VMD Tcl script that draws the C-alpha trace (Angstrom):
set ca {
  {-28.82 -12.54 12.20}
  {-26.23 -9.84 12.88}
  {-25.19 -9.88 9.22}
  {-28.76 -9.36 8.03}
  {-29.31 -6.40 10.37}
  {-25.98 -4.88 9.36}
  {-26.82 -4.95 5.66}
  {-30.39 -3.83 6.16}
  {-29.10 -0.76 7.99}
  {-26.51 -0.18 5.25}
  {-29.15 -0.44 2.53}
  {-31.48 1.87 4.44}
  {-28.69 4.42 4.80}
  {-27.85 4.09 1.09}
  {-31.43 4.58 -0.05}
  {-32.02 7.48 2.34}
  {-28.93 9.27 1.05}
  {-29.57 8.40 -2.58}
  {-33.25 9.33 -2.59}
  {-33.13 12.94 -1.44}
  {-36.14 15.09 -2.33}
  {-38.14 14.01 -5.37}
  {-38.01 16.16 -8.46}
  {-40.12 19.27 -8.01}
  {-40.40 18.88 -4.23}
  {-39.33 21.72 -2.06}
  {-36.89 21.70 0.81}
  {-37.76 23.54 3.98}
  {-41.08 24.78 2.60}
  {-39.47 27.58 0.57}
  {-41.71 26.93 -2.42}
  {-38.79 26.54 -4.81}
  {-37.07 23.36 -5.89}
  {-33.63 22.80 -4.38}
  {-30.69 24.07 -6.40}
  {-28.34 21.49 -7.89}
  {-25.26 21.08 -5.71}
  {-22.05 22.57 -7.04}
  {-19.85 20.11 -8.94}
  {-17.24 20.04 -6.16}
  {-19.88 19.22 -3.54}
  {-21.31 16.46 -5.76}
  {-17.83 15.02 -6.35}
  {-17.19 15.03 -2.59}
  {-20.50 13.27 -1.99}
  {-19.67 10.66 -4.66}
  {-16.29 10.00 -3.04}
  {-17.94 9.61 0.37}
  {-20.52 7.26 -1.17}
  {-17.88 5.06 -2.82}
  {-15.72 5.02 0.31}
  {-18.74 3.93 2.35}
  {-19.51 1.12 -0.10}
  {-15.85 0.11 0.09}
  {-15.87 0.01 3.89}
  {-19.06 -2.04 4.02}
  {-17.75 -4.36 1.31}
  {-14.51 -4.97 3.18}
  {-16.38 -5.78 6.38}
  {-18.82 -8.02 4.53}
  {-16.22 -10.20 2.83}
  {-14.05 -10.48 5.94}
  {-17.01 -11.43 8.13}
  {-18.29 -13.88 5.53}
  {-14.87 -15.51 5.25}
  {-14.71 -15.87 9.03}
  {-18.30 -17.09 9.32}
  {-17.79 -19.86 6.77}
  {-14.62 -20.87 8.60}
  {-16.45 -20.99 11.92}
  {-19.16 -23.16 10.37}
  {-16.45 -25.51 9.06}
  {-15.01 -25.76 12.58}
  {-18.47 -26.27 14.08}
  {-19.16 -29.04 11.61}
  {-15.79 -30.74 12.16}
  {-16.44 -30.79 15.91}
  {-20.04 -31.95 15.38}
  {-21.34 -29.06 17.49}
  {-24.35 -28.60 15.18}
  {-26.09 -31.21 13.05}
  {-24.98 -31.21 9.40}
  {-28.48 -30.15 8.26}
  {-28.35 -27.02 10.42}
  {-24.89 -26.13 9.08}
  {-26.17 -26.64 5.53}
  {-29.17 -24.36 6.23}
  {-26.89 -21.66 7.64}
  {-24.58 -21.96 4.64}
  {-27.58 -21.83 2.28}
  {-28.71 -18.51 3.77}
  {-25.16 -17.19 3.52}
  {-24.87 -18.27 -0.12}
  {-28.17 -16.61 -1.04}
  {-27.16 -13.40 0.69}
  {-23.76 -13.33 -1.01}
  {-25.43 -13.83 -4.39}
  {-27.79 -10.93 -3.68}
  {-24.92 -8.65 -2.67}
  {-22.98 -9.65 -5.79}
  {-26.06 -8.84 -7.89}
  {-26.27 -5.38 -6.35}
  {-22.57 -4.78 -6.90}
  {-22.95 -5.87 -10.52}
  {-25.71 -3.27 -10.99}
  {-23.44 -0.63 -9.47}
  {-20.50 -1.80 -11.58}
  {-22.62 -1.62 -14.75}
  {-24.26 1.69 -13.85}
  {-23.15 5.26 -14.41}
  {-19.43 5.73 -15.10}
  {-17.17 5.67 -12.07}
  {-13.41 5.93 -11.74}
  {-11.38 2.96 -13.02}
  {-9.88 2.35 -9.56}
  {-13.36 2.11 -8.05}
  {-14.45 -0.30 -10.79}
  {-11.39 -2.45 -10.08}
  {-12.22 -2.50 -6.38}
  {-15.84 -3.51 -7.01}
  {-14.63 -6.23 -9.39}
  {-12.19 -7.49 -6.74}
  {-14.96 -7.63 -4.12}
  {-17.19 -9.54 -6.54}
  {-14.34 -12.00 -7.21}
  {-13.88 -12.57 -3.47}
  {-17.61 -13.12 -3.02}
  {-17.58 -15.66 -5.87}
  {-14.78 -17.59 -4.13}
  {-16.73 -17.41 -0.87}
  {-19.83 -18.78 -2.60}
  {-17.84 -21.74 -3.95}
  {-16.31 -22.23 -0.50}
  {-19.72 -22.25 1.19}
  {-21.31 -24.46 -1.49}
  {-18.46 -26.97 -1.20}
  {-18.69 -27.05 2.58}
  {-22.45 -27.49 2.39}
  {-22.03 -30.36 -0.06}
  {-19.33 -31.90 2.13}
  {-21.70 -31.78 5.11}
  {-24.00 -34.07 3.13}
  {-21.56 -36.28 1.19}
  {-18.31 -36.30 3.20}
  {-16.65 -36.46 -0.24}
  {-12.94 -35.69 -0.57}
  {-13.73 -33.85 -3.81}
  {-16.01 -31.45 -1.91}
  {-13.38 -31.00 0.75}
  {-10.69 -30.24 -1.85}
  {-12.99 -27.78 -3.64}
  {-13.72 -26.09 -0.29}
  {-10.03 -25.83 0.57}
  {-9.10 -24.46 -2.87}
  {-11.87 -21.84 -2.73}
  {-10.85 -20.91 0.83}
  {-7.23 -20.39 -0.24}
  {-8.29 -18.38 -3.32}
  {-10.64 -16.22 -1.26}
  {-7.90 -15.44 1.26}
  {-5.38 -14.74 -1.51}
  {-7.82 -12.25 -3.08}
  {-8.62 -10.68 0.30}
  {-4.91 -10.18 0.98}
  {-4.35 -8.64 -2.45}
  {-7.41 -6.39 -2.35}
  {-6.88 -5.10 1.20}
  {-3.06 -5.22 1.27}
  {-3.07 -7.73 4.14}
  {0.28 -9.34 4.91}
}
mol new
graphics top color blue
foreach p $ca { graphics top sphere $p radius 0.5 }
foreach p [lrange $ca 0 end-1] q [lrange $ca 1 end] { graphics top cylinder $p $q radius 0.2 }
display resetview
């Protein structure tokens, strides 16, 4: 639940900042449309926007990685029934797919700096590994198959390797 509230607040903040006044609307009742911000101010706002997306993305992938790991531990200790773990993983998988879809739209949108594109691509790669990790764990909860367990472990290692590379973690 915490993850959903976190992202809902992030999306609300994003849309509030991105929306601004509609074309032709006035600010402060002056009767004139707002002037376009100077290029330097717009560039500063774009940098702030991208840095904010980066910070939220970092938190999202790190929390997702930890959450999937906690669910693996919970399942191995039989704290929750396998069906509950599978439901929790299913919600996580759907959410990660939605976030990846949004990042893809951003990645394919207006031109942004190559370094920012690389970062967004790296986040999307991590999320893809996390999806495979969660799907494998969910399947393992049902099948207890060694193949699912191996797929989970490989995706977990790849996700962590990408996290370390992207965030310069030792």
